[in-house]
N, C-alpha and C positions, 0 to 999 in steps of 0.2 A: 537545262541544266550548264551551267557554264563549265568549259573543259578544265579549269582548275578545280570546280568541285569535284567534277566527274571524276581525275585523277585522282584528286585526293581521296575519295571513297573507293578508288578502283587498289589502291595501295593499302587502305585499311581494311578490305576485303581479305587481300591477299597474306597480310599478316596476320590476321583472325585464322585464317583457313592453316598454314602452314604451324602456327602454335597452340592450335586444337587439334594436329595430328602430331605433333613431337611432342607436348606437355601432356596432351589427354588423353592419346593414344599411345605412342610409341614408349614415350619413356615408363610408366608404371609396367607394361607387358613386360618390357627389356628386361627391367629389377625381376622378375616374375619366371622370363626364360634364363637368368644367367642363373637364376639359385635352383631352378628344375634342370638344366643342363651341368651343374657342378653334382649336384643327386646322381644324376643318371653316370657320369663319368666315374664317380665315386664309389659307384652301387649300393648309394641309399635312398629311401624318397623323394628328400629334397622338401618344401613347402607344402604341406597337403592340411593343415590343420583350418587355415583362417581362410570361410567360402568355399566354392567349390574348387577342388583340386590344388588348394591354396591361391586361389586367385585374389584374393586380396590383402596377401599377406603386404605387397608392396606399400597398401593405402594404409597398413597397419605400421608399417615404420615410419613413416612420413605423419602420422599421429601423435607416435610415440617421441619423435624427434622437435615435434611443435611444442610438444606440454612437458619437455623434461627443461631441468632447470637450466638457466646458462651459465657457467661457471668461466669465470675469468681467474687468472692466477694474479696472486698477490700483486706480483714484480713484473708485470708486462704493462707493455706500453698501450695501453688502454684505445687508442684509436687506432692506430694501425694494427691492432689486434681484431677489432670490429669492420676497421675498411678492407682488411686482406681478403676476405672471402668475396668479397662485392666486385673486387678488382678481377679475381677471378671467375666469376659468374656471369660479369656484366659481356663479357666480348666473348665466351662461349655461346649467350644467347642472339648476339647482333650477327654469329659468324653466317646465319642463316640468310640473312637478306640479298647476297649474291649470288645463291646456289640457283640454277633453274634446276624445276620440278616436275617440269614439261613442256608440250610444247604450244605454239599460240592458240587459243580458244576464241572463236566470237559467237560472243554474248551480247545484247541489248544495244546492237549497230558498232559493237566494237571490237576492234583483235585486240585481244588482250595479254600479254606475254607473259608466261608464268613463271614469272621471279619477281621478287620484291623491287629490289631497284637493280637494273640491267647497266650497270657503270664497265664503262669501258676499260677499268684497270681492277675488275672482282679480282683479279689473282693475288694483287698486291695488296687490298683491303683485307682479303684474309690471312698475308703473312704477316699482316701488321697488327692485325686481332691478337695471334697467336704469339706473338712477340711481347704485348702487352699482358698477357694473362702468367708469365713468369713472373712476372714482380709481386702477381698475389702469391704467388707460393714461397716467394726470398721474401716477403717481408712478412708472412702468417709466419714462419719460420724464425726470422730474427724475433720480432714483437713477442712471443711466446715466452721470453726470455727463459728457453730450456737447449741443453746443449741435444739433445734429441731430433727436437724441432728444427734446432739451427743447421743441425748437418743433413737434415733432409730438405731444409730451402736450397742449401747450397748443392747437393746432390741434383739438384731438381733443375737449376738454371745453368749446370755444366750441360747436363742433358739435354737439355731443349736447344742450346745454342749448338751442339756439336751435332744433332741432327738434323737442324734447322738447314743446314750449309747443303746436304745432302741432298735433302728433299727440297730445296728450293731450285739446286741445279737441274734436279729431275723434272721438277714443272717448265723451266724454262725451254725443257727439250719439248714440252707439249704446246708451250705456242708459239716458239719458231714455227712448229711443223702446220697450226692453225693461223701464225700471220698476225695472230690478236690477241688480245687478253683479256678479252670478254669471254664468260666461260659459257655463255649462250652460243657463242659461235666456235667453241672449241667442240662442243656438242653436233653443233651442224657440221663441221670438219668431216666428224667421225662419221655421221650418216652421209657423208656426201657421195661417198664412192667404197672401191674395193682394196685390199692390200694384195699383191702378187696374184691378181686375177681373181680371187674365189673368196680370200678370208675378207670378213669385216674391216675395215679402216680405222676399226679402234686403236688407241694408240697404244694399246694392252702386246699389239701383236709386232711391230717393227721397233716400238720400245718397249723390249721385253724388259734387260736391265734395269731402265729408269722405271718402270710398272714396280719390280722388288723392292727397290730403292726408298721408290714413297712409300710404299704397302709399309714395309718394317720400320723406316723412320716414324712413322703417323703410330705405331705401338710405343715407338718410345715418345713423343711428344703427348701423347697422350697420360703416361708413366703406367701402362698395361706393363701384368706379367707378358715376356719373362725380362721386361725392362721395367719393374717398379721399384728399382734401386729407392727413390727416394720417400718411400713410404714401406723400406723390409720389415717385418715386423719383426723376423729373428733379430735384428740388429738395433734398430732405431723405434720400435715400439710401434711407433705410426707414423713417424716422419713429422713433416711439415706440420700435420693437423694435428698429432698428440695432444695438445693443450685446450685443444677445441671439444664442444659438446652441445647437445643441442641444437637450434636452429641453424647453427653457424657451422657446426659441422653438418649438417644437411646440406647446406649451401656448396661445401664441399665435393661431398657426395653427387649433389645435381647437375654441379659443373662438368664433373667426372663424365659422364653419362651424356649431357651436352657435348660433348668435345668427342667422343667416342661416334654419335652421331653423326657430327658434321661430319669426323673424318673418313666416316664410311662411304657419307655422301660424293664427297670430294671425290674418293678413289672412283666410283662409279662415272663420275661429271667426267674426270681426267680422263681415265683408261679403259672405261668399258661403255662409252659409246652415251651415256646420261640417260636421257629419256627416250631415245631413238632404239628400235631395233628392226637390226640387219633383211635385205629382202621381206620386209614388210614396211607397207608405206600408209597407213589409213587416214582420211581425212575427214572433216567436218568433226562435229562435237564428238563423236564415237573414237575418232581418232585421238582428239584429245585425252580425253578421257584414259584410252587405251596406253597414252604416253606416261600420265600420272602414275598409273600403275606398275607400268615398266621400272622408270625410276625408285621407285618404291619398292620392286621384287630386288632390284639389283641391289640399294642402301641394304636391304634387311639383310640378304646373302654375306656380306662383310659386315654385317652388325654380328652375323652369326658364326662369322669368322673369329671375330673379335673374342668371343666367348668360348669357342671351341678352343682356342691358341690358350687363353687364361687359366685353363682347368688341366690342359695337356703338356705344356713346357716349362722346363726348371727355370729360376730365377737365373742369370747372368752375375758373373761377378762382375764390379764394377769397373777392374781395370779392363775386362773382356769387351764392356758396353761402352768405354770411350775408345781403344784400339779398333772393335768395328764402325765406329762412328768415323774416325780419324785417317785410319790406314787404308779400309777396305771401300767402304761406301763414298767416301768425299772422291778418291780418283777414279772408280766408277762412274758417279756420273760426270764428271769430267770426260771419260771418254765415252760416254751414251752421248753426251752433247755434241761432242764433233764425229759420231754415227750420224746423228739424226741430220746434221746439217750436210752431211754428205748426201743422206737421200733425198734431201731437198734440191740438192745441189744438182743431182742426178735424176731429179724428177721423179723418182720410186714414191716418195708421198708427197 
């Protein structure tokens, strides 16, 4: 087999594996988990009718969206109204290409790196895609020709731009410590030693402030509670997707959950060691499979955190949201960058 064909088959296999996990396993179960947790926190049963324990409720919802009539407002811009969900969904789907989900595995005489595209500008790729996604929100709000949708789109653009700055600077601190923009290298760096002699060299310990900024900013980037101002039901009906229905509304719904999963995977990768586990270094194929399980468990924890926070905290006012991003997180992220630079200079990390 030629090297080109082997590389193509390897890439196709990794893409199929990632999408089987994300779309086939995580996404339907995540919808069920969110609704069951909402019921548990609010002291009610949650979905329990469709299938055992309500497990098929997500499938029923997807079928409902596929079979409903797709209504477009009379005075909407039909082209942009159709394209906007795609602009949001496609970046959400392609973010997973650079996130390493395990260590190297040896199969068929080849060492296969468990990341779809191990590029040396992985984090720039991720931030570029998240920046493109906001165009989908703004165009959805503008093209609907609705004041509620327009206000939701404007809120979303202001929110994403505000928190991207603090999030990006927090991420810069991670790559300053690792000495590379490759996400695989960031994980290997965190698995390479200890901090203060007894803690794992996970970035969440020397960069605790940056870790907190990144996690909270990820909630704002994904428009999740308590930062769901772009679709605040109390004043904007449903925000930027007020005038969407059927499959195109389902695309917004799907993009939100894909962004949630991607953000959880990025938190695990940048600050909590990714697929590595401290004090335990397994080798061979079992070690590779264990690294995939470790990464899945860490990502699952942050997904659980997203759901837990949604049904626990109230929504911020918009002025509180903007003040937090510009007056608190931006200065703290710059201080965290200086702190990390000092730790690198002194040889602590």
